[in-house]
C-alpha positions as CSV (number, residue, x, y, z in Angstrom):
1,M,27.3,-4.4,14.1
2,R,26.7,-4.8,10.3
3,K,23.2,-6.0,10.9
4,V,22.5,-3.0,13.2
5,L,23.8,-0.6,10.5
6,F,21.8,-2.4,7.8
7,F,18.5,-2.1,9.8
8,L,19.4,1.4,10.7
9,G,19.6,2.2,7.0
10,L,16.2,0.6,6.4
11,S,14.7,2.6,9.3
12,I,16.1,5.9,7.9
13,L,14.7,4.9,4.5
14,L,11.2,4.2,6.0
15,A,11.3,7.5,7.9
16,G,12.1,9.3,4.6
17,L,9.1,7.7,2.9
18,V,6.9,8.8,5.8
19,L,8.1,12.4,5.8
20,L,7.6,12.6,2.0
21,G,4.1,11.2,2.3
22,V,3.2,13.7,5.0
23,S,4.7,16.7,3.1
24,S,2.8,15.7,-0.1
25,I,-0.5,16.2,1.6
26,R,-2.2,19.3,0.2
27,S,-5.4,21.0,1.4
28,V,-7.7,22.0,-1.5
29,K,-10.2,24.7,-1.0
30,L,-13.0,26.0,-3.3
31,K,-12.7,29.7,-4.3
32,E,-15.8,31.3,-5.7
33,I,-15.0,33.1,-9.0
34,A,-18.4,33.8,-10.5
35,S,-22.0,33.7,-9.4
36,S,-25.5,34.8,-10.5
37,T,-28.5,35.4,-8.3
38,A,-32.1,34.6,-9.4
39,S,-30.9,34.0,-12.9
40,W,-31.1,31.1,-15.4
41,E,-27.4,31.2,-16.3
42,V,-23.9,32.2,-15.2
43,S,-20.7,32.8,-17.3
44,E,-17.0,33.1,-16.5
45,N,-13.7,32.9,-18.3
46,L,-12.0,29.6,-17.2
47,M,-8.3,28.8,-17.3
48,K,-6.8,25.8,-19.1
49,G,-5.6,23.1,-16.8
50,H,-7.6,24.4,-13.8
51,T,-10.3,22.4,-12.1
52,Y,-13.7,23.9,-11.3
53,V,-16.9,23.0,-9.5
54,F,-20.3,24.3,-10.7
55,D,-23.1,24.2,-8.1
56,I,-26.8,25.3,-8.0
57,Y,-28.6,26.5,-4.9
58,S,-32.4,26.1,-4.6
59,S,-34.6,29.1,-4.1
60,Y,-37.3,29.2,-1.4
61,T,-39.8,28.8,-4.2
62,W,-38.2,25.5,-5.2
63,R,-38.5,24.4,-1.6
64,D,-42.2,25.3,-1.5
65,D,-42.8,23.5,-4.8
66,Y,-40.9,20.4,-3.6
67,T,-43.0,20.3,-0.4
68,M,-46.3,20.8,-2.2
69,G,-45.3,18.1,-4.7
70,G,-44.6,15.6,-1.9
71,Y,-41.6,14.2,-3.8
72,E,-39.8,11.2,-2.3
73,D,-37.2,10.9,-5.0
74,A,-34.6,13.4,-6.2
75,Q,-36.0,15.7,-8.9
76,P,-34.1,16.6,-12.1
77,V,-33.0,19.9,-13.4
78,D,-31.7,20.0,-17.0
79,V,-28.5,21.9,-17.4
80,V,-26.2,22.8,-20.3
81,I,-22.7,24.1,-20.2
82,I,-21.7,25.9,-23.4
83,S,-18.0,25.8,-24.2
84,P,-16.0,28.6,-25.9
85,N,-16.2,26.8,-29.2
86,G,-20.0,26.7,-29.0
87,N,-20.2,23.0,-28.2
88,E,-22.4,21.8,-25.3
89,T,-22.1,19.5,-22.3
90,S,-25.6,18.3,-21.4
91,L,-26.6,16.9,-18.0
92,Q,-29.2,16.5,-15.4
93,A,-28.7,17.7,-11.9
94,F,-30.8,16.0,-9.3
95,F,-32.1,17.8,-6.2
96,F,-33.3,16.1,-3.0
97,A,-35.0,17.5,0.1
98,V,-36.2,15.9,3.4
99,L,-40.0,16.2,3.6
100,P,-41.7,17.2,6.9
101,P,-43.8,14.6,8.7
102,A,-47.3,13.9,7.3
103,G,-49.8,16.5,8.6
104,S,-47.1,18.9,9.6
105,Y,-47.2,22.6,8.8
106,Y,-43.5,22.7,8.3
107,K,-41.8,22.7,4.9
108,S,-39.1,20.5,3.5
109,T,-35.5,21.3,3.7
110,L,-34.0,23.3,0.9
111,P,-33.5,20.9,-2.1
112,S,-29.8,20.4,-2.6
113,L,-27.9,19.0,-5.6
114,V,-27.0,15.4,-4.7
115,H,-25.8,13.9,-7.9
116,V,-25.3,14.5,-11.6
117,E,-26.0,12.4,-14.7
118,Y,-24.2,13.4,-17.9
119,R,-26.0,13.0,-21.2
120,S,-23.3,14.3,-23.5
121,V,-19.8,15.8,-22.8
122,D,-17.8,18.2,-25.0
123,S,-14.6,16.2,-24.3
124,R,-12.5,18.6,-26.5
125,S,-13.2,21.5,-24.0
126,L,-13.4,19.9,-20.6
127,D,-12.8,16.6,-18.7
128,V,-15.6,15.9,-16.3
129,D,-15.4,14.0,-13.0
130,K,-18.5,11.7,-13.1
131,S,-17.9,10.5,-9.6
132,Y,-18.3,13.9,-8.0
133,P,-21.8,14.8,-6.6
134,Q,-21.8,18.3,-8.2
135,V,-20.5,19.3,-11.7
136,R,-16.7,19.1,-11.5
137,F,-14.4,19.4,-14.5
138,T,-10.9,20.3,-15.6
139,V,-10.7,22.8,-18.5
140,I,-9.0,21.7,-21.7
141,M,-9.9,24.7,-23.9
142,E,-9.5,28.0,-22.2
143,G,-12.2,30.7,-22.6
144,N,-15.7,31.8,-21.6
145,Y,-18.0,29.1,-20.3
146,T,-21.8,29.5,-19.7
147,A,-23.8,27.2,-17.5
148,R,-27.5,27.5,-18.1
149,V,-30.6,25.9,-16.4
150,I,-33.2,25.0,-19.0
151,E,-36.4,26.7,-17.9
152,E,-38.6,24.9,-20.4
153,T,-38.1,21.5,-19.0
154,L,-38.3,22.4,-15.3
155,D,-41.6,20.9,-14.4
156,W,-41.5,20.3,-10.6
157,A,-40.6,23.9,-9.6
158,I,-41.2,27.5,-10.8
159,G,-38.7,30.2,-11.3
160,P,-34.8,30.3,-11.5
161,P,-32.6,28.9,-8.7
162,K,-31.5,31.2,-5.9
163,E,-27.9,31.1,-7.1
164,M,-25.5,29.5,-9.5
165,V,-21.8,29.4,-8.8
166,F,-18.5,28.6,-10.4
167,K,-15.8,27.7,-7.9
168,E,-12.2,27.0,-8.6
169,E,-10.2,24.4,-6.8
170,V,-7.1,26.0,-5.2
171,I,-4.3,24.1,-3.6
172,E,-3.0,26.1,-0.6
173,N,0.6,27.2,-0.7
174,Q,3.2,25.2,1.0
175,N,4.5,26.7,4.3
176,L,8.0,26.6,5.7
177,F,7.2,23.5,7.9
178,T,6.0,21.6,4.8
179,N,9.1,22.5,2.9
180,L,11.2,21.4,5.8
181,L,9.4,18.0,6.0
182,Q,9.9,17.5,2.3
183,S,13.7,18.3,2.4
184,S,14.1,16.1,5.5
185,G,12.3,13.3,3.7
186,V,14.5,13.4,0.7
187,A,17.6,13.5,2.9
188,C,16.5,10.5,4.9
189,L,15.5,8.6,1.8
190,L,18.9,9.1,0.2
191,T,20.8,8.3,3.4
192,G,18.8,5.2,4.0
193,V,19.3,3.9,0.5
194,V,23.1,4.5,0.7
195,V,23.5,2.9,4.1
196,S,21.3,-0.1,3.2
197,V,22.9,-0.8,-0.1
198,W,26.4,-0.3,1.2
199,M,25.8,-2.7,4.1
200,A,24.1,-5.2,1.9
201,R,27.1,-5.2,-0.5
202,A,29.6,-5.4,2.4
203,S,27.8,-8.4,3.9
204,K,27.8,-10.1,0.5
205,K,31.5,-9.6,0.1
206,I,32.2,-11.0,3.6
207,R,30.1,-14.1,2.8
208,I,32.0,-14.7,-0.4
209,K,35.3,-14.5,1.4
210,R,34.1,-16.9,4.1
211,N,33.0,-19.4,1.5
212,K,36.4,-19.3,-0.2
213,K,38.1,-19.9,3.1
214,V,35.8,-22.9,3.8
215,K,36.5,-24.4,0.4
216,K,40.3,-24.2,1.0
């Protein structure tokens, strides 16, 4: 019976850990907060501690230029992000498109931003995520940020991008079911710990008493 209760306590403990793990899952969505169309820059006031994604969308002119150039590798676009203190984060955003078959009259797909290489980072203002394919960062210094495509160094395409966008990562609110899972998980976790510890101590005391009887 004691073993059954002990393993029951462990099972309740495991169930609590599972429930807490499930309830801790959050869905993150990207909410557009600022954009500019057919422009070389976009600006927005960004909040401290919040995480943002900056993305650039190719224009049809960029697609035509990519097709005409016959590029097989991703092409760079120089970008600078100006912090509220005037410091800059410099990077290259690389765009890739799938070319049509040779001799075809079709055009390539729209070039899309596939990866980013940072040249310099204003670490006092933002913390960048270098593993993310687009520009992703968490704001350290709150204020107005401006992202700008450098026209002078854009040598594979002509004209500004179709659109530049700042998006904020938003964690969706917990619902009643999630809260219930979390509460149940905590309750199971505490119950499992109490039962398992109590039965372990009880078994230890019984073993000690038996050893004493044997010695006598």
